[in-house]
All heavy atoms as atom14 arrays in JSON, in Angstrom:
{
  "sequence": "MAETTKKPEQRAKCVLTGGEWLSYYDEVTVTGAKKLDIDHMVPLVEAWDSGASA",
  "atom14_mask": [
    [1, 1, 1, 1, 1, 1, 1, 1, 0, 0, 0, 0, 0, 0],
    [1, 1, 1, 1, 1, 0, 0, 0, 0, 0, 0, 0, 0, 0],
    [1, 1, 1, 1, 1, 1, 1, 1, 1, 0, 0, 0, 0, 0],
    [1, 1, 1, 1, 1, 1, 1, 0, 0, 0, 0, 0, 0, 0],
    [1, 1, 1, 1, 1, 1, 1, 0, 0, 0, 0, 0, 0, 0],
    [1, 1, 1, 1, 1, 1, 1, 1, 1, 0, 0, 0, 0, 0],
    [1, 1, 1, 1, 1, 1, 1, 1, 1, 0, 0, 0, 0, 0],
    [1, 1, 1, 1, 1, 1, 1, 0, 0, 0, 0, 0, 0, 0],
    [1, 1, 1, 1, 1, 1, 1, 1, 1, 0, 0, 0, 0, 0],
    [1, 1, 1, 1, 1, 1, 1, 1, 1, 0, 0, 0, 0, 0],
    [1, 1, 1, 1, 1, 1, 1, 1, 1, 1, 1, 0, 0, 0],
    [1, 1, 1, 1, 1, 0, 0, 0, 0, 0, 0, 0, 0, 0],
    [1, 1, 1, 1, 1, 1, 1, 1, 1, 0, 0, 0, 0, 0],
    [1, 1, 1, 1, 1, 1, 0, 0, 0, 0, 0, 0, 0, 0],
    [1, 1, 1, 1, 1, 1, 1, 0, 0, 0, 0, 0, 0, 0],
    [1, 1, 1, 1, 1, 1, 1, 1, 0, 0, 0, 0, 0, 0],
    [1, 1, 1, 1, 1, 1, 1, 0, 0, 0, 0, 0, 0, 0],
    [1, 1, 1, 1, 0, 0, 0, 0, 0, 0, 0, 0, 0, 0],
    [1, 1, 1, 1, 0, 0, 0, 0, 0, 0, 0, 0, 0, 0],
    [1, 1, 1, 1, 1, 1, 1, 1, 1, 0, 0, 0, 0, 0],
    [1, 1, 1, 1, 1, 1, 1, 1, 1, 1, 1, 1, 1, 1],
    [1, 1, 1, 1, 1, 1, 1, 1, 0, 0, 0, 0, 0, 0],
    [1, 1, 1, 1, 1, 1, 0, 0, 0, 0, 0, 0, 0, 0],
    [1, 1, 1, 1, 1, 1, 1, 1, 1, 1, 1, 1, 0, 0],
    [1, 1, 1, 1, 1, 1, 1, 1, 1, 1, 1, 1, 0, 0],
    [1, 1, 1, 1, 1, 1, 1, 1, 0, 0, 0, 0, 0, 0],
    [1, 1, 1, 1, 1, 1, 1, 1, 1, 0, 0, 0, 0, 0],
    [1, 1, 1, 1, 1, 1, 1, 0, 0, 0, 0, 0, 0, 0],
    [1, 1, 1, 1, 1, 1, 1, 0, 0, 0, 0, 0, 0, 0],
    [1, 1, 1, 1, 1, 1, 1, 0, 0, 0, 0, 0, 0, 0],
    [1, 1, 1, 1, 1, 1, 1, 0, 0, 0, 0, 0, 0, 0],
    [1, 1, 1, 1, 0, 0, 0, 0, 0, 0, 0, 0, 0, 0],
    [1, 1, 1, 1, 1, 0, 0, 0, 0, 0, 0, 0, 0, 0],
    [1, 1, 1, 1, 1, 1, 1, 1, 1, 0, 0, 0, 0, 0],
    [1, 1, 1, 1, 1, 1, 1, 1, 1, 0, 0, 0, 0, 0],
    [1, 1, 1, 1, 1, 1, 1, 1, 0, 0, 0, 0, 0, 0],
    [1, 1, 1, 1, 1, 1, 1, 1, 0, 0, 0, 0, 0, 0],
    [1, 1, 1, 1, 1, 1, 1, 1, 0, 0, 0, 0, 0, 0],
    [1, 1, 1, 1, 1, 1, 1, 1, 0, 0, 0, 0, 0, 0],
    [1, 1, 1, 1, 1, 1, 1, 1, 1, 1, 0, 0, 0, 0],
    [1, 1, 1, 1, 1, 1, 1, 1, 0, 0, 0, 0, 0, 0],
    [1, 1, 1, 1, 1, 1, 1, 0, 0, 0, 0, 0, 0, 0],
    [1, 1, 1, 1, 1, 1, 1, 0, 0, 0, 0, 0, 0, 0],
    [1, 1, 1, 1, 1, 1, 1, 1, 0, 0, 0, 0, 0, 0],
    [1, 1, 1, 1, 1, 1, 1, 0, 0, 0, 0, 0, 0, 0],
    [1, 1, 1, 1, 1, 1, 1, 1, 1, 0, 0, 0, 0, 0],
    [1, 1, 1, 1, 1, 0, 0, 0, 0, 0, 0, 0, 0, 0],
    [1, 1, 1, 1, 1, 1, 1, 1, 1, 1, 1, 1, 1, 1],
    [1, 1, 1, 1, 1, 1, 1, 1, 0, 0, 0, 0, 0, 0],
    [1, 1, 1, 1, 1, 1, 0, 0, 0, 0, 0, 0, 0, 0],
    [1, 1, 1, 1, 0, 0, 0, 0, 0, 0, 0, 0, 0, 0],
    [1, 1, 1, 1, 1, 0, 0, 0, 0, 0, 0, 0, 0, 0],
    [1, 1, 1, 1, 1, 1, 0, 0, 0, 0, 0, 0, 0, 0],
    [1, 1, 1, 1, 1, 0, 0, 0, 0, 0, 0, 0, 0, 0]
  ],
  "atom14_positions": [
    [[82.3, 144.95, 129.21], [81.38, 144.07, 128.52], [81.83, 143.81, 127.09], [81.07, 143.88, 126.15], [79.98, 144.68, 128.5], [79.3, 144.67, 129.82], [77.56, 145.03, 129.6], [77.25, 145.89, 131.08], [0.0, 0.0, 0.0], [0.0, 0.0, 0.0], [0.0, 0.0, 0.0], [0.0, 0.0, 0.0], [0.0, 0.0, 0.0], [0.0, 0.0, 0.0]],
    [[83.06, 143.46, 126.93], [83.63, 143.24, 125.6], [82.95, 142.09, 124.87], [82.9, 142.09, 123.66], [85.12, 142.98, 125.72], [0.0, 0.0, 0.0], [0.0, 0.0, 0.0], [0.0, 0.0, 0.0], [0.0, 0.0, 0.0], [0.0, 0.0, 0.0], [0.0, 0.0, 0.0], [0.0, 0.0, 0.0], [0.0, 0.0, 0.0], [0.0, 0.0, 0.0]],
    [[82.44, 141.12, 125.58], [81.81, 139.96, 124.96], [80.3, 140.11, 124.79], [79.62, 139.18, 124.42], [82.12, 138.69, 125.75], [83.59, 138.3, 125.72], [84.43, 139.06, 126.73], [83.88, 139.65, 127.67], [85.66, 139.08, 126.57], [0.0, 0.0, 0.0], [0.0, 0.0, 0.0], [0.0, 0.0, 0.0], [0.0, 0.0, 0.0], [0.0, 0.0, 0.0]],
    [[79.76, 141.28, 125.08], [78.32, 141.5, 124.96], [77.93, 141.54, 123.49], [78.5, 142.27, 122.71], [77.91, 142.83, 125.61], [78.31, 142.81, 126.98], [76.41, 143.04, 125.55], [0.0, 0.0, 0.0], [0.0, 0.0, 0.0], [0.0, 0.0, 0.0], [0.0, 0.0, 0.0], [0.0, 0.0, 0.0], [0.0, 0.0, 0.0], [0.0, 0.0, 0.0]],
    [[76.94, 140.72, 123.13], [76.42, 140.76, 121.77], [75.09, 141.49, 121.72], [74.67, 141.93, 120.67], [76.26, 139.35, 121.18], [75.41, 138.58, 122.02], [77.62, 138.66, 121.06], [0.0, 0.0, 0.0], [0.0, 0.0, 0.0], [0.0, 0.0, 0.0], [0.0, 0.0, 0.0], [0.0, 0.0, 0.0], [0.0, 0.0, 0.0], [0.0, 0.0, 0.0]],
    [[74.43, 141.58, 122.86], [73.18, 142.35, 123.0], [73.23, 143.01, 124.37], [73.23, 142.32, 125.39], [71.97, 141.43, 122.88], [70.64, 142.15, 122.98], [69.48, 141.17, 122.83], [68.16, 141.88, 123.03], [67.04, 140.92, 123.01], [0.0, 0.0, 0.0], [0.0, 0.0, 0.0], [0.0, 0.0, 0.0], [0.0, 0.0, 0.0], [0.0, 0.0, 0.0]],
    [[73.29, 144.33, 124.39], [73.47, 145.07, 125.64], [72.26, 144.89, 126.57], [71.12, 145.04, 126.15], [73.66, 146.55, 125.34], [74.04, 147.38, 126.53], [74.32, 148.8, 126.14], [74.65, 149.64, 127.36], [74.95, 151.02, 127.01], [0.0, 0.0, 0.0], [0.0, 0.0, 0.0], [0.0, 0.0, 0.0], [0.0, 0.0, 0.0], [0.0, 0.0, 0.0]],
    [[72.5, 144.59, 127.86], [71.41, 144.47, 128.82], [70.96, 145.84, 129.31], [71.66, 146.83, 129.14], [72.04, 143.68, 129.97], [73.47, 144.08, 129.92], [73.8, 144.28, 128.47], [0.0, 0.0, 0.0], [0.0, 0.0, 0.0], [0.0, 0.0, 0.0], [0.0, 0.0, 0.0], [0.0, 0.0, 0.0], [0.0, 0.0, 0.0], [0.0, 0.0, 0.0]],
    [[69.79, 145.87, 129.91], [69.31, 147.09, 130.58], [69.73, 147.01, 132.04], [69.68, 145.96, 132.65], [67.79, 147.18, 130.51], [67.25, 147.48, 129.14], [65.73, 147.65, 129.17], [65.19, 148.15, 130.17], [65.11, 147.27, 128.18], [0.0, 0.0, 0.0], [0.0, 0.0, 0.0], [0.0, 0.0, 0.0], [0.0, 0.0, 0.0], [0.0, 0.0, 0.0]],
    [[70.15, 148.15, 132.59], [70.51, 148.21, 134.0], [69.36, 148.85, 134.75], [68.96, 149.96, 134.46], [71.78, 149.01, 134.21], [72.21, 149.04, 135.66], [73.53, 149.77, 135.84], [74.29, 149.96, 134.92], [73.79, 150.18, 137.07], [0.0, 0.0, 0.0], [0.0, 0.0, 0.0], [0.0, 0.0, 0.0], [0.0, 0.0, 0.0], [0.0, 0.0, 0.0]],
    [[68.83, 148.13, 135.72], [67.72, 148.61, 136.52], [68.19, 149.02, 137.91], [69.38, 149.06, 138.17], [66.65, 147.51, 136.6], [66.21, 147.11, 135.2], [64.79, 146.84, 135.12], [64.44, 146.61, 133.72], [63.26, 146.26, 133.35], [62.31, 146.09, 134.23], [63.0, 146.06, 132.08], [0.0, 0.0, 0.0], [0.0, 0.0, 0.0], [0.0, 0.0, 0.0]],
    [[67.27, 149.28, 138.8], [67.6, 149.68, 140.17], [68.54, 148.66, 140.82], [68.45, 147.46, 140.55], [66.33, 149.83, 141.0], [0.0, 0.0, 0.0], [0.0, 0.0, 0.0], [0.0, 0.0, 0.0], [0.0, 0.0, 0.0], [0.0, 0.0, 0.0], [0.0, 0.0, 0.0], [0.0, 0.0, 0.0], [0.0, 0.0, 0.0], [0.0, 0.0, 0.0]],
    [[69.42, 149.14, 141.67], [70.39, 148.33, 142.42], [71.3, 147.53, 141.5], [71.73, 146.42, 141.82], [69.67, 147.41, 143.4], [68.89, 148.15, 144.46], [68.28, 147.2, 145.47], [67.48, 147.99, 146.49], [66.86, 147.12, 147.49], [0.0, 0.0, 0.0], [0.0, 0.0, 0.0], [0.0, 0.0, 0.0], [0.0, 0.0, 0.0], [0.0, 0.0, 0.0]],
    [[71.58, 148.08, 140.3], [72.5, 147.47, 139.32], [72.05, 146.1, 138.82], [72.87, 145.3, 138.38], [73.91, 147.38, 139.88], [74.66, 149.0, 140.17], [0.0, 0.0, 0.0], [0.0, 0.0, 0.0], [0.0, 0.0, 0.0], [0.0, 0.0, 0.0], [0.0, 0.0, 0.0], [0.0, 0.0, 0.0], [0.0, 0.0, 0.0], [0.0, 0.0, 0.0]],
    [[70.76, 145.8, 138.88], [70.23, 144.55, 138.36], [70.18, 144.64, 136.83], [69.67, 145.61, 136.28], [68.82, 144.26, 138.93], [68.2, 143.05, 138.27], [68.9, 144.07, 140.43], [0.0, 0.0, 0.0], [0.0, 0.0, 0.0], [0.0, 0.0, 0.0], [0.0, 0.0, 0.0], [0.0, 0.0, 0.0], [0.0, 0.0, 0.0], [0.0, 0.0, 0.0]],
    [[70.73, 143.62, 136.16], [70.71, 143.59, 134.7], [69.56, 142.72, 134.21], [69.3, 141.66, 134.76], [72.02, 143.03, 134.16], [73.28, 143.82, 134.5], [74.49, 143.11, 133.91], [73.2, 145.24, 134.0], [0.0, 0.0, 0.0], [0.0, 0.0, 0.0], [0.0, 0.0, 0.0], [0.0, 0.0, 0.0], [0.0, 0.0, 0.0], [0.0, 0.0, 0.0]],
    [[68.88, 143.18, 133.16], [67.83, 142.38, 132.53], [68.12, 142.34, 131.03], [68.6, 143.31, 130.44], [66.43, 142.95, 132.77], [66.37, 144.29, 132.24], [66.07, 142.96, 134.23], [0.0, 0.0, 0.0], [0.0, 0.0, 0.0], [0.0, 0.0, 0.0], [0.0, 0.0, 0.0], [0.0, 0.0, 0.0], [0.0, 0.0, 0.0], [0.0, 0.0, 0.0]],
    [[67.81, 141.2, 130.43], [68.07, 141.03, 129.02], [69.57, 140.87, 128.78], [70.33, 140.61, 129.68], [0.0, 0.0, 0.0], [0.0, 0.0, 0.0], [0.0, 0.0, 0.0], [0.0, 0.0, 0.0], [0.0, 0.0, 0.0], [0.0, 0.0, 0.0], [0.0, 0.0, 0.0], [0.0, 0.0, 0.0], [0.0, 0.0, 0.0], [0.0, 0.0, 0.0]],
    [[69.96, 141.02, 127.56], [71.38, 140.94, 127.21], [71.8, 139.55, 126.78], [71.18, 138.55, 127.13], [0.0, 0.0, 0.0], [0.0, 0.0, 0.0], [0.0, 0.0, 0.0], [0.0, 0.0, 0.0], [0.0, 0.0, 0.0], [0.0, 0.0, 0.0], [0.0, 0.0, 0.0], [0.0, 0.0, 0.0], [0.0, 0.0, 0.0], [0.0, 0.0, 0.0]],
    [[72.84, 139.52, 125.98], [73.46, 138.27, 125.54], [74.97, 138.45, 125.56], [75.48, 139.52, 125.24], [73.03, 137.9, 124.12], [71.59, 137.51, 124.0], [71.22, 137.12, 122.57], [72.06, 137.2, 121.66], [70.07, 136.74, 122.38], [0.0, 0.0, 0.0], [0.0, 0.0, 0.0], [0.0, 0.0, 0.0], [0.0, 0.0, 0.0], [0.0, 0.0, 0.0]],
    [[75.68, 137.38, 125.91], [77.14, 137.41, 125.96], [77.67, 136.2, 125.22], [77.12, 135.11, 125.3], [77.63, 137.38, 127.4], [77.26, 138.6, 128.17], [78.04, 139.7, 128.36], [76.02, 138.88, 128.84], [77.38, 140.63, 129.1], [76.12, 140.16, 129.41], [74.83, 138.19, 129.0], [75.1, 140.75, 130.14], [73.81, 138.77, 129.71], [73.95, 140.03, 130.28]],
    [[78.78, 136.39, 124.51], [79.43, 135.31, 123.79], [80.66, 134.88, 124.57], [81.54, 135.68, 124.87], [79.84, 135.78, 122.38], [80.57, 134.75, 121.53], [79.66, 133.54, 121.26], [81.03, 135.36, 120.23], [0.0, 0.0, 0.0], [0.0, 0.0, 0.0], [0.0, 0.0, 0.0], [0.0, 0.0, 0.0], [0.0, 0.0, 0.0], [0.0, 0.0, 0.0]],
    [[80.72, 133.58, 124.89], [81.85, 133.03, 125.61], [83.07, 133.01, 124.7], [83.06, 132.41, 123.62], [81.55, 131.61, 126.09], [82.73, 131.0, 126.58], [0.0, 0.0, 0.0], [0.0, 0.0, 0.0], [0.0, 0.0, 0.0], [0.0, 0.0, 0.0], [0.0, 0.0, 0.0], [0.0, 0.0, 0.0], [0.0, 0.0, 0.0], [0.0, 0.0, 0.0]],
    [[84.13, 133.63, 125.13], [85.39, 133.69, 124.39], [86.0, 132.31, 124.23], [86.66, 132.02, 123.24], [86.35, 134.61, 125.15], [87.73, 134.72, 124.57], [88.0, 135.55, 123.49], [88.79, 134.0, 125.12], [89.28, 135.66, 122.96], [90.07, 134.1, 124.61], [90.31, 134.93, 123.52], [91.56, 135.02, 123.02], [0.0, 0.0, 0.0], [0.0, 0.0, 0.0]],
    [[85.78, 131.42, 125.2], [86.45, 130.12, 125.22], [85.76, 129.05, 124.38], [86.42, 128.25, 123.74], [86.59, 129.63, 126.67], [87.4, 130.58, 127.5], [86.8, 131.46, 128.38], [88.78, 130.63, 127.38], [87.55, 132.36, 129.12], [89.54, 131.52, 128.12], [88.91, 132.37, 128.99], [89.66, 133.26, 129.71], [0.0, 0.0, 0.0], [0.0, 0.0, 0.0]],
    [[84.42, 128.99, 124.4], [83.73, 127.91, 123.69], [82.67, 128.39, 122.7], [81.92, 127.58, 122.16], [83.12, 126.92, 124.68], [82.2, 127.59, 125.68], [81.86, 128.77, 125.5], [81.83, 126.92, 126.66], [0.0, 0.0, 0.0], [0.0, 0.0, 0.0], [0.0, 0.0, 0.0], [0.0, 0.0, 0.0], [0.0, 0.0, 0.0], [0.0, 0.0, 0.0]],
    [[82.61, 129.69, 122.48], [81.69, 130.31, 121.53], [80.21, 129.99, 121.81], [79.4, 129.9, 120.9], [82.07, 129.95, 120.09], [83.44, 130.48, 119.71], [83.8, 130.24, 118.27], [82.93, 129.82, 117.48], [84.96, 130.49, 117.92], [0.0, 0.0, 0.0], [0.0, 0.0, 0.0], [0.0, 0.0, 0.0], [0.0, 0.0, 0.0], [0.0, 0.0, 0.0]],
    [[79.86, 129.84, 123.07], [78.49, 129.62, 123.5], [77.88, 130.98, 123.84], [78.51, 131.8, 124.5], [78.42, 128.69, 124.73], [77.03, 128.63, 125.32], [78.89, 127.3, 124.35], [0.0, 0.0, 0.0], [0.0, 0.0, 0.0], [0.0, 0.0, 0.0], [0.0, 0.0, 0.0], [0.0, 0.0, 0.0], [0.0, 0.0, 0.0], [0.0, 0.0, 0.0]],
    [[76.64, 131.22, 123.38], [75.94, 132.46, 123.72], [75.15, 132.24, 125.0], [74.42, 131.26, 125.12], [74.99, 132.88, 122.59], [75.78, 133.14, 121.42], [74.22, 134.13, 122.95], [0.0, 0.0, 0.0], [0.0, 0.0, 0.0], [0.0, 0.0, 0.0], [0.0, 0.0, 0.0], [0.0, 0.0, 0.0], [0.0, 0.0, 0.0], [0.0, 0.0, 0.0]],
    [[75.33, 133.14, 125.97], [74.66, 133.05, 127.27], [73.66, 134.19, 127.36], [73.98, 135.34, 127.07], [75.69, 133.16, 128.42], [74.99, 133.15, 129.77], [76.72, 132.06, 128.33], [0.0, 0.0, 0.0], [0.0, 0.0, 0.0], [0.0, 0.0, 0.0], [0.0, 0.0, 0.0], [0.0, 0.0, 0.0], [0.0, 0.0, 0.0], [0.0, 0.0, 0.0]],
    [[72.44, 133.86, 127.75], [71.43, 134.88, 128.01], [71.13, 134.86, 129.5], [71.08, 133.8, 130.11], [70.14, 134.63, 127.21], [69.63, 133.34, 127.53], [70.39, 134.7, 125.71], [0.0, 0.0, 0.0], [0.0, 0.0, 0.0], [0.0, 0.0, 0.0], [0.0, 0.0, 0.0], [0.0, 0.0, 0.0], [0.0, 0.0, 0.0], [0.0, 0.0, 0.0]],
    [[70.99, 135.99, 130.08], [70.73, 136.08, 131.51], [72.0, 136.26, 132.3], [72.84, 135.37, 132.36], [0.0, 0.0, 0.0], [0.0, 0.0, 0.0], [0.0, 0.0, 0.0], [0.0, 0.0, 0.0], [0.0, 0.0, 0.0], [0.0, 0.0, 0.0], [0.0, 0.0, 0.0], [0.0, 0.0, 0.0], [0.0, 0.0, 0.0], [0.0, 0.0, 0.0]],
    [[72.18, 137.44, 132.86], [73.4, 137.78, 133.57], [73.67, 136.87, 134.78], [74.82, 136.66, 135.14], [73.35, 139.24, 134.03], [0.0, 0.0, 0.0], [0.0, 0.0, 0.0], [0.0, 0.0, 0.0], [0.0, 0.0, 0.0], [0.0, 0.0, 0.0], [0.0, 0.0, 0.0], [0.0, 0.0, 0.0], [0.0, 0.0, 0.0], [0.0, 0.0, 0.0]],
    [[72.65, 136.3, 135.37], [72.85, 135.45, 136.55], [73.56, 134.14, 136.2], [74.03, 133.45, 137.08], [71.51, 135.15, 137.21], [70.92, 136.35, 137.91], [69.67, 136.0, 138.67], [69.14, 137.23, 139.38], [67.98, 136.92, 140.22], [0.0, 0.0, 0.0], [0.0, 0.0, 0.0], [0.0, 0.0, 0.0], [0.0, 0.0, 0.0], [0.0, 0.0, 0.0]],
    [[73.64, 133.81, 134.93], [74.31, 132.58, 134.5], [75.8, 132.78, 134.28], [76.51, 131.84, 133.93], [73.68, 132.07, 133.2], [72.23, 131.68, 133.34], [71.67, 131.24, 132.01], [70.19, 130.91, 132.12], [69.63, 130.55, 130.82], [0.0, 0.0, 0.0], [0.0, 0.0, 0.0], [0.0, 0.0, 0.0], [0.0, 0.0, 0.0], [0.0, 0.0, 0.0]],
    [[76.29, 134.01, 134.49], [77.68, 134.32, 134.2], [78.54, 134.4, 135.46], [78.08, 134.8, 136.51], [77.76, 135.68, 133.49], [77.08, 135.77, 132.14], [77.08, 137.21, 131.66], [77.75, 134.86, 131.14], [0.0, 0.0, 0.0], [0.0, 0.0, 0.0], [0.0, 0.0, 0.0], [0.0, 0.0, 0.0], [0.0, 0.0, 0.0], [0.0, 0.0, 0.0]],
    [[79.79, 134.01, 135.32], [80.83, 134.24, 136.31], [81.84, 135.15, 135.65], [82.16, 134.99, 134.48], [81.53, 132.95, 136.72], [80.73, 132.13, 137.7], [80.02, 132.73, 138.52], [80.81, 130.9, 137.65], [0.0, 0.0, 0.0], [0.0, 0.0, 0.0], [0.0, 0.0, 0.0], [0.0, 0.0, 0.0], [0.0, 0.0, 0.0], [0.0, 0.0, 0.0]],
    [[82.38, 136.08, 136.41], [83.35, 137.02, 135.86], [84.76, 136.51, 136.14], [85.1, 136.18, 137.27], [83.18, 138.42, 136.5], [81.76, 138.93, 136.31], [84.21, 139.38, 135.94], [81.35, 139.13, 134.88], [0.0, 0.0, 0.0], [0.0, 0.0, 0.0], [0.0, 0.0, 0.0], [0.0, 0.0, 0.0], [0.0, 0.0, 0.0], [0.0, 0.0, 0.0]],
    [[85.56, 136.42, 135.1], [86.98, 136.08, 135.22], [87.78, 137.33, 134.95], [87.49, 138.06, 134.01], [87.37, 135.03, 134.19], [87.51, 133.65, 134.77], [87.57, 133.53, 136.0], [87.57, 132.69, 133.99], [0.0, 0.0, 0.0], [0.0, 0.0, 0.0], [0.0, 0.0, 0.0], [0.0, 0.0, 0.0], [0.0, 0.0, 0.0], [0.0, 0.0, 0.0]],
    [[88.78, 137.56, 135.74], [89.67, 138.69, 135.52], [90.98, 138.13, 135.0], [91.64, 137.35, 135.68], [89.89, 139.49, 136.81], [88.64, 140.08, 137.33], [88.1, 141.23, 136.82], [87.79, 139.67, 138.29], [86.98, 141.52, 137.45], [86.77, 140.58, 138.34], [0.0, 0.0, 0.0], [0.0, 0.0, 0.0], [0.0, 0.0, 0.0], [0.0, 0.0, 0.0]],
    [[91.33, 138.51, 133.8], [92.56, 138.02, 133.19], [93.66, 139.08, 133.37], [93.44, 140.25, 133.09], [92.33, 137.71, 131.72], [91.32, 136.61, 131.52], [90.89, 136.31, 129.81], [92.44, 135.99, 129.06], [0.0, 0.0, 0.0], [0.0, 0.0, 0.0], [0.0, 0.0, 0.0], [0.0, 0.0, 0.0], [0.0, 0.0, 0.0], [0.0, 0.0, 0.0]],
    [[94.82, 138.64, 133.83], [95.96, 139.54, 134.01], [97.04, 139.1, 133.01], [97.45, 137.94, 133.02], [96.51, 139.45, 135.45], [97.74, 140.33, 135.6], [95.44, 139.82, 136.45], [0.0, 0.0, 0.0], [0.0, 0.0, 0.0], [0.0, 0.0, 0.0], [0.0, 0.0, 0.0], [0.0, 0.0, 0.0], [0.0, 0.0, 0.0], [0.0, 0.0, 0.0]],
    [[97.49, 140.01, 132.16], [98.56, 139.66, 131.23], [99.78, 139.14, 131.99], [100.12, 139.65, 133.07], [98.87, 140.97, 130.52], [97.62, 141.78, 130.66], [97.02, 141.38, 131.98], [0.0, 0.0, 0.0], [0.0, 0.0, 0.0], [0.0, 0.0, 0.0], [0.0, 0.0, 0.0], [0.0, 0.0, 0.0], [0.0, 0.0, 0.0], [0.0, 0.0, 0.0]],
    [[100.44, 138.16, 131.43], [101.58, 137.53, 132.1], [102.67, 138.53, 132.47], [103.2, 138.49, 133.58], [102.15, 136.43, 131.2], [103.22, 135.54, 131.79], [102.72, 134.88, 133.07], [103.66, 134.5, 130.79], [0.0, 0.0, 0.0], [0.0, 0.0, 0.0], [0.0, 0.0, 0.0], [0.0, 0.0, 0.0], [0.0, 0.0, 0.0], [0.0, 0.0, 0.0]],
    [[102.99, 139.43, 131.57], [104.04, 140.4, 131.88], [103.65, 141.29, 133.07], [104.49, 141.6, 133.91], [104.4, 141.26, 130.64], [103.3, 142.22, 130.27], [105.69, 142.01, 130.88], [0.0, 0.0, 0.0], [0.0, 0.0, 0.0], [0.0, 0.0, 0.0], [0.0, 0.0, 0.0], [0.0, 0.0, 0.0], [0.0, 0.0, 0.0], [0.0, 0.0, 0.0]],
    [[102.39, 141.65, 133.16], [101.95, 142.46, 134.3], [102.03, 141.67, 135.59], [102.42, 142.18, 136.64], [100.52, 142.96, 134.08], [100.02, 143.87, 135.17], [98.63, 144.4, 134.92], [98.21, 144.5, 133.76], [97.96, 144.72, 135.91], [0.0, 0.0, 0.0], [0.0, 0.0, 0.0], [0.0, 0.0, 0.0], [0.0, 0.0, 0.0], [0.0, 0.0, 0.0]],
    [[101.66, 140.4, 135.53], [101.75, 139.56, 136.72], [103.19, 139.45, 137.22], [103.47, 139.61, 138.41], [101.2, 138.16, 136.42], [0.0, 0.0, 0.0], [0.0, 0.0, 0.0], [0.0, 0.0, 0.0], [0.0, 0.0, 0.0], [0.0, 0.0, 0.0], [0.0, 0.0, 0.0], [0.0, 0.0, 0.0], [0.0, 0.0, 0.0], [0.0, 0.0, 0.0]],
    [[104.13, 139.2, 136.3], [105.53, 139.09, 136.7], [106.06, 140.43, 137.22], [106.8, 140.45, 138.2], [106.37, 138.59, 135.53], [106.22, 137.12, 135.35], [105.41, 136.5, 134.45], [106.85, 136.08, 136.12], [105.5, 135.13, 134.61], [106.38, 134.85, 135.62], [107.76, 136.09, 137.16], [106.79, 133.64, 136.14], [108.17, 134.86, 137.67], [107.69, 133.65, 137.17]],
    [[105.69, 141.52, 136.56], [106.14, 142.84, 137.01], [105.58, 143.19, 138.39], [106.16, 143.98, 139.12], [105.75, 143.92, 136.01], [106.56, 143.86, 134.73], [107.58, 143.14, 134.7], [106.14, 144.51, 133.75], [0.0, 0.0, 0.0], [0.0, 0.0, 0.0], [0.0, 0.0, 0.0], [0.0, 0.0, 0.0], [0.0, 0.0, 0.0], [0.0, 0.0, 0.0]],
    [[104.45, 142.58, 138.75], [103.81, 142.87, 140.04], [104.27, 141.93, 141.14], [103.75, 141.97, 142.24], [102.28, 142.75, 139.89], [101.83, 143.69, 138.96], [0.0, 0.0, 0.0], [0.0, 0.0, 0.0], [0.0, 0.0, 0.0], [0.0, 0.0, 0.0], [0.0, 0.0, 0.0], [0.0, 0.0, 0.0], [0.0, 0.0, 0.0], [0.0, 0.0, 0.0]],
    [[105.21, 141.04, 140.84], [105.75, 140.17, 141.88], [105.32, 138.73, 141.83], [105.53, 137.99, 142.79], [0.0, 0.0, 0.0], [0.0, 0.0, 0.0], [0.0, 0.0, 0.0], [0.0, 0.0, 0.0], [0.0, 0.0, 0.0], [0.0, 0.0, 0.0], [0.0, 0.0, 0.0], [0.0, 0.0, 0.0], [0.0, 0.0, 0.0], [0.0, 0.0, 0.0]],
    [[104.73, 138.27, 140.76], [104.27, 136.87, 140.67], [105.43, 135.88, 140.8], [105.23, 134.76, 141.27], [103.52, 136.64, 139.36], [0.0, 0.0, 0.0], [0.0, 0.0, 0.0], [0.0, 0.0, 0.0], [0.0, 0.0, 0.0], [0.0, 0.0, 0.0], [0.0, 0.0, 0.0], [0.0, 0.0, 0.0], [0.0, 0.0, 0.0], [0.0, 0.0, 0.0]],
    [[106.61, 136.3, 140.41], [107.76, 135.38, 140.48], [108.13, 135.04, 141.93], [108.75, 134.02, 142.2], [108.97, 135.98, 139.78], [109.34, 137.2, 140.39], [0.0, 0.0, 0.0], [0.0, 0.0, 0.0], [0.0, 0.0, 0.0], [0.0, 0.0, 0.0], [0.0, 0.0, 0.0], [0.0, 0.0, 0.0], [0.0, 0.0, 0.0], [0.0, 0.0, 0.0]],
    [[107.72, 135.91, 142.84], [108.02, 135.66, 144.26], [107.01, 134.69, 144.83], [107.13, 134.12, 145.84], [108.01, 136.96, 145.04], [0.0, 0.0, 0.0], [0.0, 0.0, 0.0], [0.0, 0.0, 0.0], [0.0, 0.0, 0.0], [0.0, 0.0, 0.0], [0.0, 0.0, 0.0], [0.0, 0.0, 0.0], [0.0, 0.0, 0.0], [0.0, 0.0, 0.0]]
  ]
}
């Protein structure tokens, strides 16, 4: 949660309530975890070392 500006509460079954996140790309603040998509970024060197060139 590196982009969290206000930590959410975790409830039963891993449901998050509250919280705010700052978008790294457009500096928009998002409230509500259901409005988020998770992107996984892989450093280029790691991708190449793992076979991306193939």
